[in-house]
C-alpha positions, 0 to 999 in steps of 0.5 A, spaced: 528 569 527 521 570 529 514 566 529 514 558 527 520 555 523 519 553 516 522 546 513 521 543 506 515 539 508 512 545 511 512 548 505 510 542 501 504 542 506 502 549 505 503 548 497 498 543 498 493 547 502 494 553 507 489 550 512 493 543 512 500 547 514 496 551 519 493 545 522 500 542 523 502 547 527 495 548 531 492 541 531 485 541 532 486 534 536 491 528 536 493 527 529 491 520 526 497 518 522 494 512 517 498 505 517 499 507 510 503 513 511 507 510 517 509 505 512 511 510 507 515 514 512 519 507 513 520 506 506 523 513 505 528 512 511 530 505 508 531 508 501 535 514 505 539 509 508 541 505 502 543 512 498 548 513 504 550 506 504 552 507 496 557 512 498 561 509 504 566 515 505 560 519 506 559 523 513 552 523 516 550 529 520 548 527 527 544 531 532 538 531 528 534 533 534 538 539 535 538 543 529 543 548 532 548 543 533 546 540 526 547 546 523 554 547 526 556 540 525 555 541 517 559 547 517 565 544 521 564 538 516 564 542 510 571 546 512 574 540 515 572 535 509 571 538 503 572 532 499 567 527 502 560 527 501 555 529 507 549 526 509 543 530 512 547 536 511 543 542 515 542 549 513 537 554 514 536 561 511 531 566 515 528 561 519 527 556 513 531 549 515 533 544 510 537 537 510 540 535 504 540 528 503 546 527 499 551 533 498 557 530 493 563 534 492 565 535 485 570 539 481 565 544 479 561 545 486 557 540 490 552 535 487 546 535 491 541 529 491 534 528 493 532 521 495 525 519 494 522 512 494 518 513 488 519 510 481 519 516 477 520 524 478 513 527 480 512 535 480 512 536 487 519 532 487 522 538 483 519 543 488 522 540 494 529 540 490 527 548 489 527 549 496 533 545 498 537 549 492 534 556 494 537 555 501 543 552 499 545 558 494 543 563 500 548 559 504 553 560 499 554 553 497 556 552 490 552 547 486 554 544 480 548 540 479 541 538 482 538 531 481 533 526 484 534 519 485 529 514 485 527 507 484 529 504 478 524 498 477 528 494 472 534 493 477 534 485 479 538 484 485 543 478 485 543 477 492 550 479 493 549 485 497 550 490 492 545 495 490 548 499 485 543 500 480 537 500 484 537 508 484 536 512 478 539 519 478 535 525 474 538 532 473 533 537 474 537 543 473 533 546 467 526 545 471 529 549 477 531 555 473 524 558 473 522 555 480 528 558 484 525 565 484 518 562 486 521 559 493 521 566 496 514 567 494 512 560 497 516 562 504 512 569 504 505 565 503 507 560 508 509 565 514 503 569 512 498 563 513 501 561 520 501 569 522 493 569 521 487 565 524 485 558 521 484 559 513 477 558 510 479 552 505 473 548 502 475 540 502 477 538 494 482 535 490 487 538 494 485 533 500 489 527 496 494 531 492 500 529 492 498 526 499 492 524 503 491 530 508 491 527 515 486 533 517 481 531 511 476 528 516 476 534 521 475 539 515 469 535 512 466 535 519 461 540 518 460 540 511 453 539 509 454 533 504 448 530 500 445 524 503 448 518 500 443 513 497 443 506 500 445 503 493 449 509 490 451 508 482 458 505 485 454 498 486 453 497 479 459 493 478 462 494 471 459 501 469 464 506 467 465 512 471 464 516 465 457 513 464 456 514 472 458 521 471 453 522 465 447 519 470 449 523 475 448 529 471 441 527 469 439 527 476 440 519 477 444 518 484 440 511 486 442 505 483 435 503 484 432 508 479 437 508 473 433 507 467 434 500 464 437 501 458 443 504 461 444 497 464 447 490 462 445 484 465 449 483 471 447 491 473 440 489 472 440 483 476 444 488 482 438 493 481 433 488 482 436 485 488 437 492 491 430 494 489 427 488 493 432 487 498 432 479 496 438 475 494 439 472 487 441 465 488 441 459 483 441 454 489 440 448 484 445 450 479 450 452 485 449 445 488 450 441 482 456 445 481 459 443 488 457 436 487 462 435 481 467 437 486 470 430 489 474 429 495 479 431 498 478 438 497 483 443 498 481 450 500 487 455 498 489 462 499 496 466 499 499 472 502 504 476 498 509 482 499 513 486 494 519 490 496 521 497 494 528 495 496 529 487 494 531 483 499 533 476 495 536 474 489 532 475 482 527 480 485 526 487 483 523 493 486 516 494 487 514 488 482 516 481 484 511 479 489 514 474 494 509 469 497 510 468 504 504 465 507 499 460 505 493 457 508 489 451 507 483 448 509 483 440 507 476 437 507 477 429 506 470 428 507 463 432 508 464 436 514 471 433 516 476 439 516 484 440 517 487 446 517 495 447 515 499 453 514 505 456 512 508 463 515 515 465 515 517 471 519 524 470 519 526 475 514 529 470 510 527 468 503 521 464 504 519 462 497 522 455 497 520 453 504 513 456 501 513 451 495 515 445 498 510 445 504 505 447 499 506 441 495 506 436 501 500 439 504 496 439 497 497 432 495 497 429 488 489 429 487 483 433 489 481 440 487 484 446 489 479 451 490 481 458 490 478 465 490 480 469 484 485 464 480 489 468 476 493 470 483 494 464 486 496 460 479 500 466 477 505 465 483 505 458 483 507 459 476 513 464 478 515 459 483 515 453 478 520 458 474 525 459 479 525 452 482 526 447 476 526 441 481 519 443 484 516 445 477 512 439 475 509 438 482 507 446 482 505 446 475 500 440 477 497 443 482 495 449 477 492 444 473 487 442 479 485 449 481 478 451 481 476 458 481 470 460 486 470 467 484 466 466 477 462 461 480 460 466 485 458 471 480 454 466 476 450 463 482 449 468 487 448 475 489 446 479 496 444 486 496 449 487 502 454 486 497 453 492 494 456 490 487 462 486 490 464 479 489 470 479 493 470 474 499 470 479 504 463 482 501 460 475 500 462 472 507 458 476 512 452 474 507 453 467 508 456 466 514 454 472 519 457 467 525 464 468 523 468 474 525 468 480 521 474 482 517 473 489 520 474 486 527 481 483 526 488 485 528 489 484 520 483 485 516 485 486 509 491 484 504 494 491 504 494 490 512 497 483 511 503 486 507 504 492 512 504 487 518 509 482 514 513 488 513 513 490 520 514 483 523 521 482 519 523 490 520 529 489 525 527 495 529 520 492 531 519 490 538 518 483 540 511 484 543 508 487 536 511 482 532 508 477 536 501 480 535 502 481 528 504 474 527 498 472 530 494 477 526 496 474 520 495 467 522 488 469 523 487 473 517 489 468 512 485 462 516 479 466 515 480 467 508 480 459 506 475 458 512 470 463 508 471 459 502 469 452 505 463 456 508 461 458 501 462 451 498 457 449 504 452 454 503 452 453 495 451 445 497 445 447 502 449 444 508 447 446 515 453 448 519 453 445 526 455 450 532 462 450 533 464 447 526 468 452 523 475 449 522 479 444 525 
């Protein structure tokens, strides 16, 4: 075997973009793997482990860092245990290496299963299976069928450790018939790419399909891109993408210059603020609205997580949102704040303790202020469904909810918000003294989910867990403090130095 070895993942990289494969072998610098990609790898490993657990008599081929040993171990296992499943069975043909997730013996040959953490069969999955099946056939492995195992979102976990039914199996034999003859062409093309210099490929849709390429920034570094206007069309909130495409074709790229007849009332307001650089703020109406809110006031925010592999009874993969953290700033009188929080990082089901502690913290009267009420109210309703004894108290909280998002939309807009009313867009324009989300260890909802997942992951080191736990505390605290400051801003109240939270 000469030159660089190939694998299924390298073939996939080449098919996405020859330049991506070349750069993987000849990196221009340190490859930056995003947190999202790391999380995807972790989930993939967890699903792979689960697939093995569903076949308790299977044999795992070790020595994955020693390919020669893994290939030899596979041959030995096939000979010594022809009646048992193999996990990570390792084969190679002319320098193309593959590891079969599951090889299950049947009377008609082996059933090869490729395991994915997705919730459906995607085109590149079929291509992956074609590469696997081709190498197996070259190694004289008789295949009875080839299938893909993916996550069935209708599965409801009973909390008993039984995950049979989580994976759905779909045969791909018909799809593979026309692809197996293509695999040698892919191999030849990948080898040709690696034998030459850096391919010249312009950035395009392939940079994100089927995966985000870690070399995208490198490839775009020297592109002569048109200068983005300070206020692109994307700031025109609610405008359909088809209309924006139409405007661009007409030569309109700056939101400030779009003809008025294309804009609705909100978009016209955004355009005017963008032109003048001045915020739109209905101070009187906003102040009157805030004056109607009695004390005590409860400023509430949740963090939630959904799991590909459900962990607790009654939950489903990739659909059941588990609330694991709440933050509440309570304002008993003007400027008199207390902060309470719930955060469970034990790895146990947090839902009941979450609900009980929240009921206690929110008392029985006073407005509960949230930002985008559908989220918090929906989670509270789900908790009420699950815990019948807590249902009256939980549903009474929903009756007290006041949504700050539509109030902000109606009364306030700053050009720096760039067409967004999310709390992260609003906060810098009303409270620039607070720490920016971009400077925080955890600075967004997705980051919070990733942090929680890493904290409860058994292999995460303790120092990292502690750092991420504090990051979660800071982030959720900031969200509710942001609502406090928004209300104070609407009231016209001046903030004393250091009076950020209690």
